[in-house]
DSSP file (Angstrom, degrees, kcal/mol; ACC not computed):
  #  RESIDUE AA STRUCTURE BP1 BP2  ACC     N-H-->O    O-->H-N    N-H-->O    O-->H-N    TCO  KAPPA ALPHA  PHI   PSI    X-CA   Y-CA   Z-CA
    1    1 A M     >        0   0    0      0, 0.0     4,-2.4     0, 0.0     5,-0.2   0.000 360.0 360.0 360.0 -37.9  207.6  152.8  137.6
    2    2 A T  H  >  +     0   0    0      1,-0.2     4,-2.2     2,-0.2     5,-0.2   0.882 360.0  53.9 -65.2 -38.0  207.2  154.8  134.4
    3    3 A E  H  > S+     0   0    0      1,-0.2     4,-1.7     2,-0.2    -1,-0.2   0.874 108.1  49.1 -69.4 -34.4  203.5  155.3  135.4
    4    4 A Q  H  > S+     0   0    0      2,-0.2     4,-2.2     1,-0.2    -2,-0.2   0.953 111.5  47.7 -62.4 -50.0  204.5  156.7  138.7
    5    5 A I  H  X S+     0   0    0     -4,-2.4     4,-2.2     1,-0.2    -2,-0.2   0.898 110.4  52.6 -63.4 -37.6  207.0  159.0  137.2
    6    6 A N  H  X S+     0   0    0     -4,-2.2     4,-2.1     1,-0.2    -1,-0.2   0.839 110.4  49.1 -64.2 -34.0  204.4  160.2  134.5
    7    7 A R  H  X S+     0   0    0     -4,-1.7     4,-1.6     2,-0.2    -1,-0.2   0.861 111.0  49.7 -75.4 -35.6  202.0  161.0  137.4
    8    8 A S  H  X S+     0   0    0     -4,-2.2     4,-1.7     2,-0.2    -2,-0.2   0.830 112.8  46.0 -72.5 -34.4  204.6  162.9  139.2
    9    9 A V  H  X S+     0   0    0     -4,-2.2     4,-2.9     2,-0.2     5,-0.2   0.846 111.8  50.5 -74.9 -36.8  205.5  164.9  136.2
   10   10 A A  H  X S+     0   0    0     -4,-2.1     4,-2.1    -5,-0.2    -2,-0.2   0.848 110.8  51.0 -74.1 -27.9  201.9  165.6  135.3
   11   11 A A  H  X S+     0   0    0     -4,-1.6     4,-2.8     2,-0.2     5,-0.2   0.903 110.7  48.4 -68.1 -43.4  201.3  166.8  139.0
   12   12 A A  H  X S+     0   0    0     -4,-1.7     4,-2.7     2,-0.2     5,-0.2   0.967 112.4  47.8 -63.3 -49.4  204.3  169.0  138.8
   13   13 A I  H  X S+     0   0    0     -4,-2.9     4,-2.3     1,-0.2    -1,-0.2   0.929 112.8  49.5 -54.8 -44.7  203.1  170.5  135.4
   14   14 A S  H  X S+     0   0    0     -4,-2.1     4,-2.6     1,-0.2    -1,-0.2   0.930 110.2  50.2 -60.7 -43.4  199.6  171.0  136.9
   15   15 A N  H  X S+     0   0    0     -4,-2.8     4,-2.9     1,-0.2    -1,-0.2   0.868 110.4  50.0 -66.2 -34.9  201.1  172.7  139.9
   16   16 A N  H  X S+     0   0    0     -4,-2.7     4,-2.1    -5,-0.2    -1,-0.2   0.869 109.0  53.0 -63.2 -36.4  203.1  175.0  137.7
   17   17 A V  H  X S+     0   0    0     -4,-2.3     4,-2.5    -5,-0.2    -2,-0.2   0.958 113.3  43.0 -62.7 -51.1  200.1  175.8  135.7
   18   18 A L  H  X S+     0   0    0     -4,-2.6     4,-2.5     1,-0.2    -2,-0.2   0.912 111.7  51.8 -63.3 -44.4  198.1  176.8  138.8
   19   19 A A  H  X S+     0   0    0     -4,-2.9     4,-2.0     2,-0.2    -1,-0.2   0.875 109.8  50.9 -62.9 -35.4  200.9  178.6  140.3
   20   20 A D  H  X S+     0   0    0     -4,-2.1     4,-2.7     2,-0.2     3,-0.2   0.963 114.3  45.9 -55.5 -57.6  201.2  180.7  136.9
   21   21 A R  H  X S+     0   0    0     -4,-2.5     4,-2.3     1,-0.3    -2,-0.2   0.883 109.4  52.9 -58.2 -41.0  197.6  181.4  137.0
   22   22 A L  H  X S+     0   0    0     -4,-2.5     4,-2.9     2,-0.2    -1,-0.3   0.878 109.8  48.0 -60.0 -42.7  197.7  182.3  140.6
   23   23 A N  H  X S+     0   0    0     -4,-2.0     4,-2.6    -3,-0.2    -2,-0.2   0.883 113.0  50.2 -69.9 -41.5  200.5  184.8  140.0
   24   24 A R  H  X S+     0   0    0     -4,-2.7     4,-1.7     2,-0.2    -2,-0.2   0.863 111.1  48.0 -58.5 -40.8  198.5  186.2  137.1
   25   25 A R  H  X S+     0   0    0     -4,-2.3     4,-2.8     2,-0.2    -2,-0.2   0.933 110.7  49.5 -63.5 -54.8  195.5  186.5  139.1
   26   26 A I  H  X S+     0   0    0     -4,-2.9     4,-3.2     1,-0.2     5,-0.2   0.949 112.5  49.8 -55.6 -50.2  197.3  188.2  142.0
   27   27 A Q  H  X S+     0   0    0     -4,-2.6     4,-1.6     1,-0.3    -1,-0.2   0.879 111.2  49.1 -52.1 -43.4  198.9  190.7  139.5
   28   28 A Q  H  X S+     0   0    0     -4,-1.7     4,-2.2     2,-0.2     5,-0.3   0.855 110.7  49.2 -64.7 -42.0  195.6  191.4  138.0
   29   29 A L  H  X S+     0   0    0     -4,-2.8     4,-3.8     1,-0.2     7,-0.2   0.934 108.3  55.1 -66.7 -43.4  194.0  192.0  141.4
   30   30 A A  H  < S+     0   0    0     -4,-3.2    -2,-0.2     1,-0.2    -1,-0.2   0.828 113.9  41.5 -56.3 -35.8  196.9  194.4  142.4
   31   31 A E  H  < S+     0   0    0     -4,-1.6    -1,-0.2    -5,-0.2    -2,-0.2   0.844 123.8  33.1 -83.3 -32.8  196.2  196.4  139.4
   32   32 A T  H  < S+     0   0    0     -4,-2.2    -2,-0.2     1,-0.2    -3,-0.2   0.737 134.1  21.9 -97.0 -28.8  192.4  196.5  139.4
   33   33 A A    ><  +     0   0    0     -4,-3.8     3,-2.8    -5,-0.3     4,-0.3  -0.355  61.1 163.2-137.5  65.6  191.7  196.4  143.2
   34   34 A P  G >  S+     0   0    0      0, 0.0     3,-1.3     0, 0.0    -1,-0.1   0.662  70.5  76.4 -55.5 -16.5  194.8  197.7  145.1
   35   35 A E  G 3  S+     0   0    0      1,-0.3    -5,-0.1    -3,-0.1    -2,-0.0   0.575  82.1  67.2 -73.7  -6.1  192.6  198.2  148.1
   36   36 A L  G <  S+     0   0    0     -3,-2.8     2,-0.3    -7,-0.2    -1,-0.3   0.613  95.2  67.9 -80.9 -11.3  192.6  194.4  148.7
   37   37 A F  S <  S-     0   0    0     -3,-1.3     2,-0.3    -4,-0.3     0, 0.0  -0.837  71.9-158.7-108.9 142.8  196.4  194.6  149.5
   38   38 A I        -     0   0    0     -2,-0.3     2,-0.1     1,-0.0    -2,-0.0  -0.820  18.3-110.7-120.4 162.4  197.6  196.4  152.7
   39   39 A T     >  -     0   0    0     -2,-0.3     4,-2.5     1,-0.1     3,-0.2  -0.405  31.9-106.6 -83.4 162.7  200.9  197.9  153.6
   40   40 A R  H  > S+     0   0    0      1,-0.2     4,-2.4     2,-0.2     5,-0.2   0.873 122.7  51.4 -59.8 -39.4  203.3  196.5  156.1
   41   41 A E  H  > S+     0   0    0      2,-0.2     4,-1.1     1,-0.2    -1,-0.2   0.770 109.6  50.4 -72.4 -24.9  202.4  199.3  158.5
   42   42 A E  H  > S+     0   0    0     -3,-0.2     4,-0.9     2,-0.2    -2,-0.2   0.922 111.6  48.1 -74.3 -43.6  198.6  198.5  158.0
   43   43 A A  H ><>S+     0   0    0     -4,-2.5     5,-2.5     1,-0.2     3,-0.8   0.911 112.0  49.3 -63.0 -44.1  199.3  194.8  158.8
   44   44 A E  H ><5S+     0   0    0     -4,-2.4     3,-1.8     1,-0.2    -1,-0.2   0.859 103.0  61.3 -67.1 -35.0  201.4  195.6  161.9
   45   45 A A  H 3<5S+     0   0    0     -4,-1.1    -1,-0.2     1,-0.3    -2,-0.2   0.810 107.9  45.5 -67.6 -23.5  198.6  198.0  163.2
   46   46 A V  T <<5S-     0   0    0     -4,-0.9    -1,-0.3    -3,-0.8    -2,-0.2   0.140 132.2 -87.6-109.8  22.7  196.2  195.0  163.3
   47   47 A G  T < 5S+     0   0    0     -3,-1.8     2,-0.8     1,-0.2    -3,-0.2   0.555  80.0 136.7  99.0   8.7  198.6  192.7  164.9
   48   48 A Y      < -     0   0    0     -5,-2.5     2,-0.4    -6,-0.1    -1,-0.2  -0.803  36.1-167.6 -92.9 111.5  200.6  191.0  162.0
   49   49 A S    >   -     0   0    0     -2,-0.8     3,-1.1     1,-0.1     7,-0.2  -0.789  35.9-141.6-109.4 140.0  204.2  191.0  163.1
   50   50 A D  T 3  S+     0   0    0     -2,-0.4    -1,-0.1     1,-0.2     6,-0.1   0.911 104.0  67.5 -53.2 -39.0  207.6  190.3  161.3
   51   51 A N  T 3  S+     0   0    0      1,-0.2     2,-1.4     2,-0.1    -1,-0.2   0.781  88.6  67.2 -55.6 -32.4  208.6  188.5  164.6
   52   52 A D    <>  +     0   0    0     -3,-1.1     4,-2.1     1,-0.2    -1,-0.2  -0.567  58.8 159.4 -97.7  76.1  206.1  185.8  164.0
   53   53 A V  H  >  +     0   0    0     -2,-1.4     4,-2.2     1,-0.2    -1,-0.2   0.836  69.1  55.5 -74.1 -28.9  207.5  184.1  161.0
   54   54 A R  H  > S+     0   0    0     -3,-0.2     4,-3.0     2,-0.2     5,-0.2   0.976 110.0  47.3 -56.8 -50.3  205.7  180.8  161.3
   55   55 A S  H  > S+     0   0    0      1,-0.2     4,-2.6     2,-0.2     5,-0.2   0.898 108.9  53.9 -61.1 -39.3  202.3  182.5  161.4
   56   56 A Q  H  X S+     0   0    0     -4,-2.1     4,-2.6     1,-0.2    -1,-0.2   0.960 112.1  45.1 -54.8 -52.3  203.3  184.6  158.4
   57   57 A Q  H  X S+     0   0    0     -4,-2.2     4,-2.4     1,-0.2    -2,-0.2   0.863 112.3  51.0 -60.5 -42.6  204.1  181.3  156.5
   58   58 A E  H  X S+     0   0    0     -4,-3.0     4,-2.7     2,-0.2    -1,-0.2   0.892 111.9  46.2 -67.5 -41.3  201.1  179.6  157.6
   59   59 A I  H  X S+     0   0    0     -4,-2.6     4,-2.6    -5,-0.2    -2,-0.2   0.878 113.7  49.1 -67.5 -35.4  198.9  182.6  156.5
   60   60 A A  H  X S+     0   0    0     -4,-2.6     4,-3.0    -5,-0.2    -2,-0.2   0.964 111.7  50.3 -65.4 -51.1  200.7  182.8  153.1
   61   61 A E  H  X S+     0   0    0     -4,-2.4     4,-3.6     1,-0.2    -2,-0.2   0.908 111.4  46.9 -51.5 -49.8  200.3  179.1  152.6
   62   62 A E  H  X S+     0   0    0     -4,-2.7     4,-2.1     2,-0.2    -1,-0.2   0.909 113.8  47.9 -66.9 -38.3  196.6  179.3  153.4
   63   63 A D  H  X S+     0   0    0     -4,-2.6     4,-2.8     2,-0.2    -2,-0.2   0.928 111.4  50.5 -54.3 -46.4  196.1  182.2  151.1
   64   64 A A  H  X S+     0   0    0     -4,-3.0     4,-2.3     1,-0.2     5,-0.3   0.949 111.3  49.6 -62.1 -49.0  198.0  180.6  148.4
   65   65 A E  H  X S+     0   0    0     -4,-3.6     4,-1.1     2,-0.2    -1,-0.2   0.834 109.6  49.9 -51.8 -39.5  195.9  177.5  148.9
   66   66 A A  H  X S+     0   0    0     -4,-2.1     4,-2.4     2,-0.2     3,-0.5   0.952 113.0  46.5 -63.7 -53.5  192.7  179.4  148.7
   67   67 A E  H  X S+     0   0    0     -4,-2.8     4,-2.0     1,-0.3    -2,-0.2   0.859 108.9  55.0 -66.0 -35.7  193.7  181.2  145.5
   68   68 A L  H  X S+     0   0    0     -4,-2.3     4,-1.9     2,-0.2    -1,-0.3   0.782 109.6  49.8 -67.6 -29.7  194.9  177.8  143.9
   69   69 A L  H  X S+     0   0    0     -4,-1.1     4,-1.9    -3,-0.5    -2,-0.2   0.910 110.9  48.6 -77.0 -35.8  191.4  176.5  144.6
   70   70 A L  H  X S+     0   0    0     -4,-2.4     4,-1.2     1,-0.2    -2,-0.2   0.871 111.8  47.8 -60.6 -38.8  189.9  179.5  143.0
   71   71 A A  H  X S+     0   0    0     -4,-2.0     4,-0.5     2,-0.2    -2,-0.2   0.858 110.6  51.9 -72.1 -36.6  192.0  179.2  140.1
   72   72 A A  H >< S+     0   0    0     -4,-1.9     3,-0.8     1,-0.2    -2,-0.2   0.832 105.7  54.8 -69.7 -34.4  191.3  175.5  139.7
   73   73 A E  H 3< S+     0   0    0     -4,-1.9    -1,-0.2     1,-0.2    -2,-0.2   0.844 104.5  56.1 -66.7 -32.9  187.5  176.2  139.9
   74   74 A E  H 3<        0   0    0     -4,-1.2    -1,-0.2     1,-0.2    -2,-0.2   0.639 360.0 360.0 -75.1 -15.1  188.0  178.7  136.9
   75   75 A V    <<        0   0    0     -3,-0.8    -1,-0.2    -4,-0.5    -2,-0.1   0.417 360.0 360.0 -77.3 360.0  189.6  176.0  134.8
């Protein structure tokens, strides 16, 4: 049981570290390459709608997953 708890704690710490790195990377990108980010108006102009909450969440999760993979590769 202790081993399982230790693995869970290690996984949580690992996720927190990756999330922190992802946040720092996003902030750095926002500062150094703001052209990578678009405004809400620009997003809506290409069909990204506030009404499609599930799609937004899926897209955000995919983007976060891709960034986490990139951050993990940098480690």
